[in-house]
C-alpha positions, -999 to 999 in steps of 0.1 A, spaced: 0 2 -1 11 35 -8 19 56 22 0 85 25 15 118 19 20 136 54 -3 165 62 -17 185 90 -51 203 90 -49 242 87 -74 246 117 -68 218 144 -35 198 147 -48 164 138 -26 148 111 -22 118 91 -8 99 118 -50 92 117 -47 71 91 -86 76 83 -81 115 82 -97 132 51 -91 168 42 -112 194 21 -100 219 -3 -94 241 23 -70 217 42 -94 216 68 -99 179 80 -129 158 88 -126 162 128 -132 198 127 -157 197 99 -179 169 120 -175 196 150 -190 225 130 -214 206 109 -228 184 134 -216 184 169 -218 225 174 -252 228 162 -267 200 188 -243 211 217 -262 232 240 -248 249 270 -270 278 270 -300 284 287 -317 254 265 -290 232 282 -296 245 317 -333 240 312 -324 205 301 -299 197 330 -326 213 357 -355 188 344 -328 155 346 -316 167 382 -355 169 392 -356 135 383 -327 123 399 -338 138 431 -373 121 428 -355 88 423 -333 93 453 -359 99 479 -355 77 509 -319 70 500 -288 76 511 -278 92 480 -296 101 444 -267 92 420 -234 78 418 -200 96 401 -172 76 389 -145 95 401 -106 89 389 -92 120 404 -87 139 373 -99 174 363 -131 162 345 -146 141 373 -133 161 399 -149 193 386 -180 177 381 -183 162 417 -179 197 428 -205 211 403 -230 183 416 -229 189 452 -225 223 451 -244 241 420 -266 210 416 -277 200 452 -273 164 444 -263 139 467 -237 118 448 -219 84 463 -183 89 446 -173 56 433 -136 50 425 -123 18 408 -86 11 421 -68 -10 391 -36 -7 409 -19 24 389 -34 56 408 -9 82 411 -4 98 447 -19 129 432 -51 111 424 -54 94 458 -50 132 473 -72 147 449 -101 122 453 -96 125 495 -97 162 493 -129 168 475 -147 138 492 -138 153 528 -144 189 522 -177 182 500 -185 160 530 -192 130 505 -190 94 511 -166 73 491 -170 38 477 -137 20 462 -139 -12 446 -102 -27 441 -99 -51 411 -81 -83 416 -47 -75 410 -30 -108 399 -58 -111 372 -55 -74 362 -17 -77 360 -20 -109 341 -46 -92 315 -24 -64 309 7 -87 302 -17 -102 275 -23 -69 256 15 -62 256 22 -95 241 -6 -93 216 9 -61 200 -20 -39 196 -19 -3 208 -47 0 229 -28 -20 261 -48 5 284 -80 -12 276 -82 -35 307 -80 -6 332 -111 13 310 -132 -21 311 -126 -25 345 -136 9 356 -168 9 333 -180 -29 341 -175 -23 380 -192 9 381 -224 -6 359 -221 -40 379 -225 -18 413 -255 4 396 -273 -24 387 -268 -44 423 -281 -16 442 -307 -4 419 -293 31 411 -311 46 383 -286 74 372 -247 73 368 -228 109 365 -199 108 344 -173 136 334 -175 128 298 -177 159 279 -176 178 244 -157 208 256 -122 189 259 -135 155 241 -152 167 208 -122 152 187 -124 114 194 -93 92 194 -89 75 163 -104 39 164 -70 24 152 -53 46 184 -78 35 211 -101 7 201 -134 7 223 -128 -4 254 -160 -22 263 -154 -48 238 -153 -81 258 -152 -104 230 -117 -88 223 -106 -83 259 -115 -122 261 -95 -132 228 -66 -116 237 -67 -131 271 -72 -166 260 -45 -163 234 -17 -149 255 -30 -153 293 -19 -178 317 -51 -169 343 -87 -172 339 -105 -140 346 -126 -151 375 -129 -121 395 -125 -95 367 -152 -75 361 -168 -78 325 -191 -58 305 -204 -56 268 -214 -31 245 -251 -49 242 -252 -46 286 -243 -10 287 -263 5 258 -292 -16 255 -298 -39 286 -293 -18 313 -309 17 302 -338 0 284 -347 -30 311 -329 -20 343 -337 22 338 -299 28 346 -291 64 328 -255 76 320 -258 113 325 -231 140 313 -239 174 331 -206 190 318 -225 190 281 -251 212 294 -235 239 307 -202 261 301 -172 242 310 -136 255 303 -108 236 315 -82 260 329 -114 280 348 -121 244 362 -88 233 374 -82 273 390 -115 265 413 -104 232 421 -73 244 432 -86 275 450 -114 258 468 -99 221 475 -60 225 469 -65 200 440 -34 193 424 -31 195 383 -13 168 361 11 172 332 -15 161 310 -51 149 305 -51 111 318 -22 112 338 -39 105 370 -33 66 363 5 58 364 -2 33 335 -20 54 316 9 81 318 31 57 307 8 43 279 -3 79 267 30 97 272 56 70 259 41 41 245 18 52 222 39 79 205 76 60 203 60 27 195 31 35 171 35 72 164 1 81 179 4 113 201 -28 116 219 -23 152 227 -30 160 192 -70 150 199 -67 168 233 -55 198 220 -75 198 187 -106 197 211 -93 224 229 -88 243 200 -122 240 185 -136 248 218 -117 284 219 -94 271 251 -61 270 232 -49 285 201 -34 265 173 0 281 178 1 271 214 -7 236 206 19 233 179 47 248 203 35 222 230 37 195 200 75 204 196 83 187 230 85 151 236 50 141 254 72 125 281 100 137 304 128 126 293 146 129 327 122 108 346 113 85 315 138 56 330 122 56 361 86 52 347 96 24 329 114 8 358 82 14 378 59 -4 351 83 -33 349 87 -39 385 48 -33 389 40 -59 364 64 -86 380 86 -83 346 125 -71 339 128 -40 321 146 -61 291 112 -77 288 94 -47 286 116 -34 264 109 -64 241 76 -56 241 84 -23 220 98 -45 194 71 -68 188 55 -68 151 26 -41 154 -10 -55 156 -43 -36 154 -79 -44 169 -86 -62 135 -61 -90 143 -85 -105 173 -123 -110 176 -143 -79 180 -177 -68 181 -165 -38 156 -199 -47 133 -219 -37 164 -205 -9 177 -205 7 142 -243 -2 135 -252 12 172 -232 44 161 -250 51 131 -284 43 151 -278 66 177 -264 94 157 -297 92 133 -320 96 163 -301 124 177 -284 105 212 -248 108 200 -234 142 189 -196 135 196 -169 133 170 -163 107 146 -140 74 153 
């Protein structure tokens, strides 16, 4: 196959490292055109969105009458979930249970941030700890598989555990920090495949793992997109999409009110994700997730293209500390640094090399966009 000539969008910073990217006659990429033609016209942070959120909050409070809490918030300690927690309690008057999944990779900053918000907002925290031996074996299986999306086990565990908890305790509303303001451009599917695909997760574990997944929580696209919302009445709500949300302003508020600690990059509250997005993806595959993150901020007027280009001129990881990060990940996984380095040189694979439910995801996405329930960027 002939290699595509390098090109970068004239509006954002997405480029041909996304192999499916296309450009119009003005050099504007399809991520940008999708945002202006589809996402932005259907995204309401004005009085319309405020009114919609008010109706949702009313339903949440009614569903929570007589209970200790009226919703759950999955909190990682990152900016989005932290700000959502503050807004839910202080601005919306909700009584959330803070739900955290410990997959073994929490940074100390994340632990501190969660404790600060929970304590100062007088909220209850429930922490589910994932079976480390199974988690470790599954993550090593993903390394051995050669795919880019080695962080899928951690993401899968988070969502599966939260859905399982909501179903068990008959909780009707799950609030998440997902938002269009900082995530209107999505990671290309070849960079980060769907983390909820249990078929692929099981296939990779069956081929490369040494343990059976007995305690590891599993979910599926059918369960969280169809069974839970339509049979169990469990709804996932994204409040930040219905109000003005600016990342820098949110960070400043959290620092001022709670002494919250910021991170060098989005998602770096997890030490594994920091290694994965900061080093593994760009060095092994040439995929720099900052391009997606910065492009979202450019399109929502929170960063200039010039600022993004300047930041991208530097490596996504700290060259002074990367050896320490490498040592930490290897030690945590119970392997040598040499073995971890060897994984870097394995033949490159993609999600297409293993069993998957991609056809179901594609069909579901088309249906949701057609009926107006999904307005995010393309994948």
